[in-house]
C-alpha positions as CSV (number, residue, x, y, z in Angstrom):
1,M,-15.7,8.1,-26.6
2,D,-12.0,7.2,-27.3
3,R,-10.9,10.0,-24.8
4,R,-13.1,8.4,-22.2
5,V,-11.7,5.0,-22.7
6,G,-8.4,6.4,-22.5
7,E,-9.0,8.1,-19.3
8,V,-10.4,5.0,-17.7
9,G,-7.1,3.3,-18.8
10,R,-5.1,5.9,-17.2
11,V,-7.1,5.8,-14.0
12,A,-6.7,1.9,-13.8
13,N,-2.9,2.1,-14.5
14,A,-2.7,4.7,-11.6
15,G,-4.6,2.2,-9.6
16,V,-2.0,-0.7,-10.4
17,A,0.9,1.8,-9.6
18,Q,-0.8,2.4,-6.3
19,A,-1.2,-1.3,-5.5
20,I,2.4,-2.0,-6.5
21,A,3.5,0.8,-4.0
22,T,1.5,-0.6,-1.3
23,A,2.7,-4.2,-1.9
24,G,6.3,-3.2,-1.7
25,L,5.8,-1.9,2.0
26,P,7.9,-3.9,4.4
27,Q,6.6,-4.7,7.7
28,A,8.1,-5.5,11.2
29,Y,9.2,-9.1,11.8
30,L,10.6,-9.2,15.4
31,P,8.5,-9.5,18.4
32,G,7.8,-6.3,20.2
33,K,9.1,-4.1,17.3
34,S,7.2,-1.7,15.2
35,M,8.0,-0.2,11.7
36,V,7.1,2.9,9.7
37,A,7.4,2.4,5.9
38,V,7.2,4.3,2.6
39,G,7.0,2.9,-0.9
40,G,6.5,4.0,-4.5
41,G,5.2,2.3,-7.5
42,Y,5.2,2.9,-11.3
43,Y,3.0,1.4,-13.9
44,K,2.6,2.5,-17.5
45,G,3.4,6.1,-17.0
46,E,1.3,6.5,-13.8
47,T,2.8,6.6,-10.3
48,G,1.6,5.7,-6.9
49,Y,2.9,6.0,-3.3
50,A,2.1,4.5,0.0
51,V,3.1,4.8,3.8
52,G,2.4,2.1,6.4
53,F,2.8,1.2,10.0
54,S,3.1,-2.3,11.4
55,T,3.7,-3.7,14.9
56,I,4.2,-7.1,16.3
57,S,3.1,-7.9,20.1
58,D,5.8,-8.7,22.5
59,G,4.9,-12.4,22.5
60,G,5.0,-12.4,18.7
61,N,1.5,-13.8,18.2
62,W,-0.4,-10.6,17.1
63,I,0.5,-8.6,14.1
64,I,-1.2,-5.3,13.2
65,K,-0.6,-3.3,10.0
66,G,-2.2,-0.3,8.3
67,T,-1.6,1.6,5.0
68,A,-2.5,4.8,3.2
69,S,-1.9,5.2,-0.4
70,G,-2.4,7.6,-3.3
71,N,-1.8,7.9,-7.0
72,S,-0.9,10.4,-9.9
73,R,-4.7,10.6,-10.7
74,G,-5.6,12.0,-7.3
75,H,-7.2,8.9,-5.9
76,F,-6.5,7.6,-2.3
77,G,-7.0,4.4,-0.5
78,A,-6.2,2.7,2.8
79,S,-6.2,-0.7,4.5
80,V,-5.9,-2.0,8.0
81,G,-5.3,-5.7,9.0
82,A,-4.7,-7.8,12.1
83,G,-3.4,-11.5,12.3
84,Y,-2.8,-13.9,15.0
85,Q,0.0,-16.6,14.5
86,W,0.7,-19.7,16.6
């Protein structure tokens, strides 16, 4: 039982490292520009990594962003988002 609890903790820590890596990705900030980014994270002995892409419309109103990430426990995730600013 203790071994299973320990494994759950390690998987959770790897997920935190993955989230830290994703949160650290910069994004494009000028109208008409795009950015590809990479990030890494570490938490309680576990690691995470992320890659992302972001772009801003020429008028600066639309922002689109996507990420893919993974961690030292072999789990993967992805996100996509879009926003409109005025």
